[in-house]
N, C-alpha and C positions, 0 to 999 in steps of 0.2 A: 333367795337373795333379792334385794332391792337395789337398783342402780339410781343414783341421783346425780344429775348433770347440772353444774353450776358454772358461773363465770360472768364477766361483764356483758352488758348489752352489746349486741352486734358482733359477737365473736363466733357464732355458729352453733349454739346450743340446740336449736330446733333441728338443724340438719343432722347433727350427730345423733340426736334422739331417734330420728326416723331410721337411720342406718343401723343403729344398735337393735332397735325393735325388729327389724327385718332379719337380722342375723341371730338374735337371741330369743326369738319367739316372744316378743314383748308387747305390752300395751303401755301407752303413755298417759301420765297423769300431770295435769297442769299444776305448776307451783308458782304461778304469777298472780298476784292479787288483783291485777287489772284485767286479766284475760278471762275471768269468770263471768264478765258482763257482756251481754248482747249489744251489738251495734258499735262497740269500741274495737275496731279491727285494725285499722291502719296505724293509728298512733301507738297501739300496744304491740305492734308487730306480731299479731296473732297468726298462727299457722293457717294456711289456706287449705281448701279441700284438695287441690292439686298437689300441694306439698306433702300432704298426709300419706300419699301413695297407698291408700287402703288400710293403713295402720289405725287401729282403734284408739281414739283419744277420749280422755275423761276430764270432767270439771272445767270444760270450756263452754262459754255461752249458757250458763245455768241461772243467771240472775239478770233482771232488768236494772237499768242504771239508776233508778230511783229506789232500789231496795238496798238494805244493809246486808253485809256479809262479813262476819267477824272471823278472827283467827280461831275462835272456838268452833264456829261452823266448819271451817276448813279442816281443822284437826279431825273432827268427827267424819266428815265426808271422805277425806283422803284415806284414813285408816280403813274405812269400809271398802273403798275401791282396791286398796292393796290386798285385802282379804279376798275379795271377789276374784281378782286377777290370779292370785296364787292358787286359789281353789280350782282354777281352770288349768293349772299346771304351766302358767305363763309367767313371764318376768315383768314385774312392775318397774317402770322407768319414770322417775320424777324429773321434770325439767322446768326451770324457771328461775327468776331472779329475786323472789321475795324470801329473804332469809328466815324471817320469823315463821312463815308458813312451813318451811322445810324443817325447822327445829321442832315446831309444834307437832308435826305429823310423825316424825321419826324418833324423837326423843321422849323420855318419860316426863313430859311437861303436862301439868295439870292446870286447866283453865276453867274458870267459872263462866257460865253463860252471861253475856252482857246484854241486859234487856233495855238499858237506856244509853243510847249512843248520841253524843253531842258532836257536831262538826266544828264548832268554835270559829266559824268563818269570819266573824267580825273582829277577831283578835289578831294583833300583830304577833310575830314570833317572840318578841321580848315580853309582851303581856302574857302570852301563854306560858312562857318559861317561868315567869314570876308566880303565876298561879300554881304551877307544878311544884316549885320550891316551897310554897306554903304548905302543901300536903305531903311532899316527899323531898325533904331537904338533903337526903343522901343520894338523890338521883345522879346517875353518871351519863344521862342523855345530853347531847349537845343542844344548845338553844336553837340552832338552825335546822335541826332534824325534826321538822314540824310534825311529820307523820307519827314519829315515836312519842313525841311530847303529848300529842292528842291521845294516843293510845294509853299512855300512862295516866293521864287525867281521867279518862273514861274507866280505866281499871280501878282507880281509887274510888270514883263515885259509885261504881257498881258493887265494890267489895269492901269498901270502908277500910282499906289497908293499902299501904304504899307498894307499888310495883317493885321497888328496889329491895323490899323485905321478902319478896316472894322467893321461895326456895328454888335454886337453880340446880340443874342436873346435867350431867354428861352421859347419862345412861341411855344407850340406844335400845329401842324396842325390836329392832330388826337387824338382820345381817346386811349391812349397807356398804356399798362401794361408792365413794364420792369421787366423781370425775370432774375436774375443773379444766376449762379451756382458757388459754391465755395467748397473748401475742405481745410484740413490742408496743409500747405506749403510742408512739407516733403512728404505727400502722393501725392500731385500734381507733385512735381519734380520727384518722382519715376515713376509716370505714364508717364510723358513726356519722361524720359529716355527710358522706355520700349517701348513707342510708336515709337520712332526713330528706335529702333531695329526691330520692326515689319514692319516699312516702308521699311527697308533694305531687310527684308525677302520677302516683296511683290514686290520688284523690283525697289526701289528708285535709286540704282546705275545705272541700265540700263536706267531708265527714264532720269536721269541727263546726262548720256553719249549721249543719242540721241539728247538732246537739245544742249549740248556742241558741238557736231559734226555739228550742223546746223549753227554754228557761229553767231547765233542771240544773241545779248546782249542788248536786249531792257529792258525798265523799268519793264515789266511784268516778265522777266526772272530773273532780279537781285533783285527784291523786296522780294520774299518769302525766308524763311530760308530753306536751303536744296540743292539748286543748286550751288550758288556761292562758298559755302564751299567745295563742291565736285569738282568744277572746279579747285580749288587749287591743289587737288590731281591729277587730270588729267594733270595738267601742271607740275607735279613732284616737286611742291613747298613744299609738306608735305606728310606724310603717310596717308593711308586710315583711320587708327585709330585716327590720329590727326583731320582729317576732320570730322569724326563722333562725336568726343568729342566736337568740335566747334559747330556743329549743336545742340547738346544737351544743351550746355552752352547758346547759343543764344536763343534757345527756352525757356529756363527757365527765362532768362532776359525779353524776350518778354511777357511772362505770368505775370511777375511782373508789367510791364508797363501797361498791359491791366487792371489789378486791379486798379492801380492808376487812369487811365483815367476814368474808369466806376464810381469810387467813387466820382470823382470831376465833371463829366460832365452830368450825367443823374441820375434820381431818381430811383435807382435800388432796387428791393426787393430781398434780397439774400436768397438762400436756400442751405443748406449743403447737398451734394450728398451722398446718401447711395449706395455705390458701391456694397455692398453685396446683396442688393435688390433694384434695381433701381425703381421698381414700387412704393416703398414707397415715393420716391422723386416725381415721377409723380403725385401720389395721393395728396401729399401735395401742389404741384403747382396748380393742378386742383381746389382743395378746396379753395385756395386763390383767384384764378381768378373768381370763381363762387360766392364768398361770397358777 
């Protein structure tokens, strides 16, 4: 059995994964596209050594920020880790917010290796979308979903075929239990806002400045929320307060998109989080898994 924990940012996925791993003899596999990179810790809310509580974690900090890491790479690496963990008689637990990673690893998705990856940094969202329409007029990707638009363009340039024409499948390769954590929207948004404040207290500004000074502007750096917003402050294009508010705003919007994706793409079993006594949530999830 494979357990997959999903849900919006800031809802407690990491904490639940640790508790389930302790109770179910599990090891944790990262399913967040930004947490595979070294040195991107605070902005990506990467699990700390203290939080791990001795639980083995996989596919964290495996790439430098100037390296490419595609969904093809993740699919291959994650399936290998699932096999290794199961061969030890333990439970693989995927946790993270990158939906495409989850589907690529757990479903019968076939990807071709992408040798030529363009970042399209100089293009606006509208220009990128128009480029995509030229090669894939049937695309259902929203113009403002820049990450997916770029991936669709790279898919076309590497495979000479439109991503929308790629065969889709709902066939799972494993016995998977999908666990989703949720809470009231007002509570979630308040948690996200406070989480950003805590990130700043823990050194987000310094982490972003170090990356800014490196002059690396790779996909890894520009994908997560937290760096590019502060780069605007470092460039004197806005105040620090405006950058922080933008991080909070984009984080809330990202959480909303995560809900939408999870509800439409995978069969999630949702659990409302008891933040006053998280053990109640853990017990509820354990009982569901064991029934």
